[in-house]
C-alpha positions as a Markdown table, in Angstrom:
| # | Residue | x | y | z |
|---|---|---|---|---|
| 1 | Met | -66.7 | 10.9 | -24.2 |
| 2 | Ser | -66.3 | 13.7 | -26.8 |
| 3 | Val | -69.5 | 14.9 | -28.6 |
| 4 | Met | -67.7 | 14.2 | -31.8 |
| 5 | Asn | -67.3 | 10.5 | -31.0 |
| 6 | Lys | -71.0 | 9.9 | -30.4 |
| 7 | Lys | -73.6 | 8.9 | -33.0 |
| 8 | Tyr | -76.6 | 11.1 | -33.1 |
| 9 | Ile | -80.0 | 9.5 | -34.1 |
| 10 | Met | -82.7 | 11.7 | -35.6 |
| 11 | Leu | -86.5 | 11.1 | -34.9 |
| 12 | His | -89.7 | 13.0 | -35.6 |
| 13 | His | -93.1 | 11.3 | -35.1 |
| 14 | Leu | -93.7 | 8.3 | -33.0 |
| 15 | His | -97.0 | 6.3 | -32.7 |
| 16 | Asp | -98.8 | 4.0 | -30.4 |
| 17 | Lys | -102.5 | 3.4 | -29.4 |
| 18 | Asn | -102.9 | 7.1 | -28.6 |
| 19 | Phe | -100.9 | 8.6 | -31.5 |
| 20 | Met | -101.7 | 7.9 | -35.1 |
| 21 | Ser | -99.2 | 6.1 | -37.4 |
| 22 | Ile | -98.2 | 8.4 | -40.3 |
| 23 | Lys | -95.6 | 8.1 | -43.0 |
| 24 | Gly | -92.1 | 8.0 | -41.5 |
| 25 | Ser | -93.3 | 7.6 | -37.9 |
| 26 | Ile | -91.8 | 4.9 | -35.7 |
| 27 | Ser | -93.8 | 2.7 | -33.3 |
| 28 | Lys | -93.3 | 2.8 | -29.5 |
| 29 | Arg | -92.4 | -0.9 | -29.6 |
| 30 | Gln | -89.8 | -0.4 | -32.3 |
| 31 | Phe | -88.2 | 2.6 | -30.7 |
| 32 | Glu | -87.8 | 0.8 | -27.4 |
| 33 | Lys | -86.3 | -2.2 | -29.2 |
| 34 | Ile | -83.7 | 0.0 | -30.9 |
| 35 | Val | -82.9 | 1.8 | -27.6 |
| 36 | Lys | -82.5 | -1.4 | -25.7 |
| 37 | Lys | -80.4 | -3.1 | -28.4 |
| 38 | Asn | -77.9 | -0.3 | -28.6 |
| 39 | Leu | -77.4 | 0.6 | -25.0 |
| 40 | Ile | -73.7 | -0.1 | -25.1 |
| 41 | Lys | -73.2 | 2.1 | -28.2 |
| 42 | Asn | -72.6 | 5.8 | -28.0 |
| 43 | Tyr | -76.1 | 6.7 | -29.4 |
| 44 | Val | -77.7 | 10.0 | -28.5 |
| 45 | Tyr | -81.4 | 10.3 | -29.6 |
| 46 | Thr | -82.4 | 13.7 | -31.0 |
| 47 | Phe | -85.9 | 14.8 | -31.8 |
| 48 | Asp | -87.0 | 17.6 | -34.1 |
| 49 | Asp | -90.2 | 19.8 | -34.1 |
| 50 | Gly | -91.3 | 19.5 | -30.5 |
| 51 | Leu | -94.0 | 16.9 | -31.1 |
| 52 | Lys | -96.3 | 15.7 | -28.4 |
| 53 | Ser | -95.7 | 12.0 | -29.3 |
| 54 | Gln | -92.0 | 12.6 | -28.4 |
| 55 | Phe | -92.9 | 13.7 | -24.9 |
| 56 | His | -95.5 | 10.9 | -24.2 |
| 57 | Ile | -93.7 | 8.0 | -26.0 |
| 58 | Ala | -90.0 | 8.7 | -26.4 |
| 59 | Arg | -89.3 | 10.5 | -23.1 |
| 60 | Pro | -90.5 | 7.7 | -20.8 |
| 61 | Ile | -88.5 | 5.1 | -22.7 |
| 62 | Leu | -85.3 | 7.2 | -22.6 |
| 63 | Glu | -85.8 | 7.7 | -18.8 |
| 64 | Lys | -86.4 | 4.0 | -18.3 |
| 65 | Tyr | -82.9 | 3.4 | -19.6 |
| 66 | Asn | -81.3 | 6.5 | -18.0 |
| 67 | Leu | -80.7 | 8.2 | -21.3 |
| 68 | Lys | -80.8 | 11.9 | -22.0 |
| 69 | Gly | -82.4 | 13.1 | -25.3 |
| 70 | Ile | -82.0 | 16.3 | -27.2 |
| 71 | Phe | -85.3 | 17.9 | -28.2 |
| 72 | Phe | -85.3 | 20.6 | -30.8 |
| 73 | Ile | -88.4 | 22.7 | -30.5 |
| 74 | Asn | -90.0 | 25.4 | -32.7 |
| 75 | Ser | -91.9 | 28.2 | -31.0 |
| 76 | Phe | -94.6 | 29.4 | -33.4 |
| 77 | Gln | -97.2 | 27.2 | -31.7 |
| 78 | Phe | -96.8 | 29.2 | -28.5 |
| 79 | Lys | -97.9 | 32.3 | -30.5 |
| 80 | Lys | -101.1 | 30.4 | -31.5 |
| 81 | Lys | -99.8 | 29.7 | -35.0 |
| 82 | Ile | -100.5 | 26.6 | -37.0 |
| 83 | Gly | -97.9 | 24.1 | -38.3 |
| 84 | Tyr | -99.8 | 23.4 | -41.5 |
| 85 | His | -97.2 | 21.1 | -42.9 |
| 86 | Glu | -97.2 | 18.8 | -39.9 |
| 87 | Val | -101.0 | 19.0 | -39.7 |
| 88 | Ser | -101.2 | 17.9 | -43.4 |
| 89 | Lys | -99.6 | 14.6 | -42.6 |
| 90 | Phe | -102.6 | 13.6 | -40.4 |
| 91 | Phe | -105.0 | 15.1 | -42.9 |
| 92 | Ile | -103.4 | 12.9 | -45.7 |
| 93 | Lys | -103.6 | 9.8 | -43.4 |
| 94 | Lys | -107.3 | 10.4 | -42.7 |
| 95 | Tyr | -108.6 | 11.3 | -46.2 |
| 96 | Tyr | -106.4 | 9.8 | -48.8 |
| 97 | Lys | -105.4 | 6.3 | -49.9 |
| 98 | Asn | -101.8 | 7.3 | -50.7 |
| 99 | Ile | -99.5 | 10.2 | -51.2 |
| 100 | Lys | -100.0 | 10.2 | -55.0 |
| 101 | Glu | -103.8 | 10.7 | -54.6 |
| 102 | Tyr | -103.2 | 13.6 | -52.2 |
| 103 | Ala | -100.5 | 15.2 | -54.4 |
| 104 | Asp | -102.7 | 15.1 | -57.5 |
| 105 | Asp | -105.6 | 16.7 | -55.5 |
| 106 | Phe | -103.2 | 19.4 | -54.2 |
| 107 | Ile | -102.2 | 20.2 | -57.8 |
| 108 | Leu | -105.9 | 20.7 | -58.7 |
| 109 | Phe | -106.3 | 23.1 | -55.8 |
| 110 | Ser | -103.2 | 25.1 | -56.7 |
| 111 | Lys | -104.6 | 26.0 | -60.1 |
| 112 | Asn | -101.2 | 26.6 | -61.6 |
| 113 | Lys | -100.5 | 29.5 | -59.2 |
| 114 | Phe | -96.9 | 28.5 | -58.9 |
| 115 | Lys | -94.6 | 27.8 | -61.8 |
| 116 | Ile | -91.5 | 25.6 | -61.7 |
| 117 | Asn | -89.0 | 25.0 | -64.5 |
| 118 | Lys | -87.4 | 21.9 | -65.9 |
| 119 | Thr | -84.1 | 22.6 | -64.2 |
| 120 | Gln | -85.7 | 22.7 | -60.8 |
| 121 | Ile | -87.5 | 19.4 | -61.4 |
| 122 | Lys | -84.3 | 17.8 | -62.7 |
| 123 | Asn | -82.2 | 18.9 | -59.8 |
| 124 | Tyr | -84.8 | 17.8 | -57.3 |
| 125 | Lys | -85.2 | 14.4 | -59.0 |
| 126 | Lys | -81.5 | 13.7 | -58.6 |
| 127 | Glu | -81.8 | 13.8 | -54.8 |
| 128 | His | -85.3 | 12.3 | -54.6 |
| 129 | Pro | -85.7 | 9.9 | -57.5 |
| 130 | Phe | -88.8 | 8.1 | -56.2 |
| 131 | His | -91.0 | 11.2 | -55.9 |
| 132 | Thr | -93.6 | 11.8 | -58.6 |
| 133 | Leu | -93.8 | 15.0 | -60.5 |
| 134 | Ser | -96.8 | 16.1 | -58.4 |
| 135 | Glu | -94.8 | 15.5 | -55.2 |
| 136 | Ile | -91.9 | 17.4 | -56.5 |
| 137 | Tyr | -94.1 | 20.3 | -57.4 |
| 138 | Ile | -95.5 | 20.4 | -53.9 |
| 139 | Arg | -92.1 | 20.2 | -52.2 |
| 140 | Ile | -90.6 | 23.0 | -54.4 |
| 141 | Leu | -93.7 | 25.1 | -53.8 |
| 142 | Arg | -93.4 | 24.6 | -50.0 |
| 143 | Asn | -89.8 | 25.5 | -50.0 |
| 144 | Lys | -90.1 | 28.6 | -52.2 |
| 145 | Asn | -93.5 | 30.0 | -51.3 |
| 146 | Leu | -94.7 | 28.8 | -47.9 |
| 147 | Asn | -97.6 | 31.2 | -47.6 |
| 148 | Leu | -99.1 | 30.0 | -50.9 |
| 149 | Tyr | -98.5 | 26.4 | -49.8 |
| 150 | Asn | -100.3 | 27.0 | -46.5 |
| 151 | Arg | -103.2 | 28.8 | -48.2 |
| 152 | Ile | -103.8 | 25.8 | -50.5 |
| 153 | Leu | -103.7 | 23.4 | -47.5 |
| 154 | Ile | -106.3 | 25.5 | -45.6 |
| 155 | Lys | -108.6 | 25.3 | -48.6 |
| 156 | Met | -108.2 | 21.5 | -48.7 |
| 157 | Phe | -108.8 | 21.2 | -45.0 |
| 158 | Lys | -112.0 | 23.3 | -45.2 |
| 159 | Arg | -113.4 | 21.3 | -48.1 |
| 160 | Lys | -113.1 | 18.1 | -46.0 |
| 161 | Lys | -114.2 | 19.9 | -42.9 |
| 162 | Phe | -111.0 | 18.9 | -41.2 |
| 163 | Asn | -110.4 | 20.5 | -37.8 |
| 164 | Tyr | -106.8 | 21.6 | -38.3 |
| 165 | Thr | -106.7 | 23.8 | -35.2 |
| 166 | Lys | -107.6 | 20.9 | -32.9 |
| 167 | Thr | -105.1 | 18.7 | -34.8 |
| 168 | Asn | -102.4 | 21.3 | -34.3 |
| 169 | Gln | -102.9 | 21.2 | -30.6 |
| 170 | Met | -102.7 | 17.4 | -30.6 |
| 171 | Ile | -99.4 | 17.4 | -32.5 |
| 172 | Phe | -97.2 | 19.9 | -30.7 |
| 173 | Met | -96.0 | 20.0 | -27.1 |
| 174 | Asn | -97.5 | 22.7 | -24.9 |
| 175 | Lys | -95.5 | 25.0 | -22.5 |
| 176 | Ser | -95.8 | 22.7 | -19.5 |
| 177 | Glu | -94.6 | 19.7 | -21.4 |
| 178 | Val | -91.5 | 21.6 | -22.6 |
| 179 | Ile | -90.8 | 22.7 | -19.0 |
| 180 | Asn | -91.2 | 19.2 | -17.7 |
| 181 | Leu | -89.0 | 17.8 | -20.5 |
| 182 | Ser | -86.2 | 20.3 | -19.7 |
| 183 | Lys | -85.8 | 18.9 | -16.2 |
| 184 | Lys | -84.1 | 15.7 | -17.4 |
| 185 | His | -83.3 | 16.4 | -21.1 |
| 186 | Ile | -81.7 | 18.9 | -23.3 |
| 187 | Ile | -83.8 | 21.5 | -25.1 |
| 188 | Gly | -82.5 | 22.9 | -28.4 |
| 189 | Leu | -83.5 | 25.5 | -30.9 |
| 190 | His | -85.2 | 24.7 | -34.2 |
| 191 | Thr | -86.1 | 28.3 | -35.3 |
| 192 | His | -89.4 | 30.0 | -34.5 |
| 193 | Ser | -91.3 | 29.3 | -37.7 |
| 194 | His | -89.6 | 26.2 | -39.2 |
| 195 | Leu | -89.2 | 27.8 | -42.6 |
| 196 | Phe | -88.1 | 25.3 | -45.3 |
| 197 | Asn | -85.7 | 27.7 | -47.1 |
| 198 | Leu | -83.9 | 29.3 | -44.2 |
| 199 | Asp | -80.6 | 29.0 | -46.0 |
| 200 | Glu | -81.9 | 31.3 | -48.8 |
| 201 | Leu | -83.3 | 34.1 | -46.6 |
| 202 | Asn | -81.6 | 37.3 | -45.7 |
| 203 | Tyr | -79.7 | 38.0 | -42.5 |
| 204 | Lys | -82.5 | 39.9 | -40.8 |
| 205 | Thr | -85.0 | 37.0 | -41.2 |
| 206 | Gln | -82.5 | 34.3 | -40.1 |
| 207 | Asn | -81.5 | 36.3 | -37.1 |
| 208 | Lys | -85.1 | 37.0 | -36.1 |
| 209 | Glu | -86.0 | 33.3 | -36.5 |
| 210 | Ile | -83.2 | 32.2 | -34.1 |
| 211 | Leu | -83.5 | 35.0 | -31.6 |
| 212 | Leu | -87.3 | 34.7 | -31.1 |
| 213 | Asn | -87.0 | 31.0 | -30.8 |
| 214 | Lys | -84.2 | 31.4 | -28.2 |
| 215 | Lys | -86.1 | 34.0 | -26.2 |
| 216 | Ile | -89.3 | 32.1 | -26.0 |
| 217 | Leu | -87.8 | 28.7 | -25.0 |
| 218 | Glu | -85.2 | 30.1 | -22.6 |
| 219 | Lys | -88.0 | 32.0 | -20.8 |
| 220 | Phe | -90.0 | 28.8 | -20.5 |
| 221 | Ile | -87.2 | 26.6 | -19.1 |
| 222 | Asn | -85.2 | 29.3 | -17.3 |
| 223 | Lys | -81.9 | 28.0 | -18.8 |
| 224 | Lys | -79.6 | 29.1 | -21.6 |
| 225 | Ile | -79.8 | 27.0 | -24.8 |
| 226 | Phe | -76.7 | 25.9 | -26.6 |
| 227 | Tyr | -78.0 | 23.4 | -29.1 |
| 228 | Phe | -79.6 | 23.9 | -32.6 |
| 229 | Ser | -81.0 | 21.8 | -35.4 |
| 230 | Tyr | -81.3 | 23.2 | -38.9 |
| 231 | Pro | -84.8 | 22.9 | -40.3 |
| 232 | Val | -84.8 | 20.2 | -43.0 |
| 233 | Gly | -81.0 | 20.3 | -42.6 |
| 234 | Lys | -80.4 | 23.4 | -44.7 |
| 235 | Tyr | -77.7 | 25.9 | -43.7 |
| 236 | Asn | -75.3 | 28.5 | -45.1 |
| 237 | Leu | -72.2 | 30.4 | -43.8 |
| 238 | Gln | -74.3 | 33.4 | -42.7 |
| 239 | Leu | -76.5 | 31.2 | -40.6 |
| 240 | Ile | -73.5 | 29.5 | -39.0 |
| 241 | Lys | -72.2 | 33.0 | -38.1 |
| 242 | Ile | -75.5 | 33.9 | -36.4 |
| 243 | Leu | -75.3 | 30.7 | -34.3 |
| 244 | Lys | -71.9 | 31.6 | -33.2 |
| 245 | Lys | -73.2 | 35.1 | -32.2 |
| 246 | Tyr | -75.7 | 33.5 | -29.9 |
| 247 | Lys | -73.1 | 31.1 | -28.5 |
| 248 | Ile | -74.6 | 27.9 | -29.9 |
| 249 | Lys | -72.1 | 25.2 | -29.2 |
| 250 | Ile | -73.5 | 22.3 | -31.3 |
| 251 | Ala | -75.7 | 22.4 | -34.4 |
| 252 | Phe | -77.1 | 19.4 | -36.2 |
| 253 | Thr | -77.8 | 18.7 | -39.9 |
| 254 | Asn | -79.9 | 15.8 | -41.1 |
| 255 | Arg | -77.0 | 14.3 | -43.2 |
| 256 | Val | -74.7 | 11.4 | -42.3 |
| 257 | Asn | -71.6 | 13.2 | -43.6 |
| 258 | Asn | -69.0 | 13.7 | -40.9 |
| 259 | Phe | -67.7 | 17.2 | -41.3 |
| 260 | Lys | -65.7 | 17.2 | -38.0 |
| 261 | Asn | -67.5 | 20.5 | -37.2 |
| 262 | Arg | -69.5 | 21.1 | -34.1 |
| 263 | Leu | -71.9 | 23.4 | -36.0 |
| 264 | Leu | -72.4 | 20.8 | -38.8 |
| 265 | Met | -72.9 | 17.6 | -36.8 |
| 266 | Pro | -74.2 | 14.6 | -38.7 |
| 267 | Arg | -77.3 | 12.5 | -37.7 |
| 268 | Ile | -78.6 | 9.1 | -38.7 |
| 269 | Asn | -82.4 | 8.8 | -39.4 |
| 270 | Ile | -83.7 | 6.1 | -37.0 |
| 271 | Asn | -85.7 | 4.5 | -39.8 |
| 272 | Thr | -82.4 | 3.5 | -41.5 |
| 273 | Leu | -81.1 | 1.6 | -38.5 |
């Protein structure tokens, strides 16, 4: 069966009694139900961000039904860096009633350090009509100035005395889990830092993000890696050329459009099934 004829399903967080339910996560029970129901279909389950819940919840279910998943993993965590954005999802769940309350609090902490214009808001609103202005501000800030976004999060974490370092360790797979995973499943690249505007960055930065990710993960699993997932689905022609340079065979977006291109493969979000 050609890779072009399969349907690729995208997942991030999963939850059960050991892993917290957060916005967008899928339960262990629901994931197994979907897998079991669609065994005769050409579904391939793909996982972004190298999350520990994927290893402990999704992996055993896939192996129960003799399925091979594709796991796209960042590598910043292996350099003792913090994935502040992913950590913030658990922070929000613990300390806020809803996203709006969190977003409004974030705006207060930002103290107007980042300006966005009406055109940016209008363009974003077209794609995400249900987001509030505060949410839009945060997402544009995150995409355009990740360092500032992270600094604001750190201030918010510290005010609540939230242990973000420990939470980071609880979210992401460690080295031994990645090695174990690679024995029966496919490991893919997802860049080193998971930048949210990779498509807007220069060649040197794009190349470094992919090369460092590749070197770290290939050293762990002692295998060549040929799969890639674009962080938040963003790409440009320059990025595609870099993937070709490193002999990446298949790269995935987070869109359902079928481009008939192995380096722009579509995926279906599991929450829409």
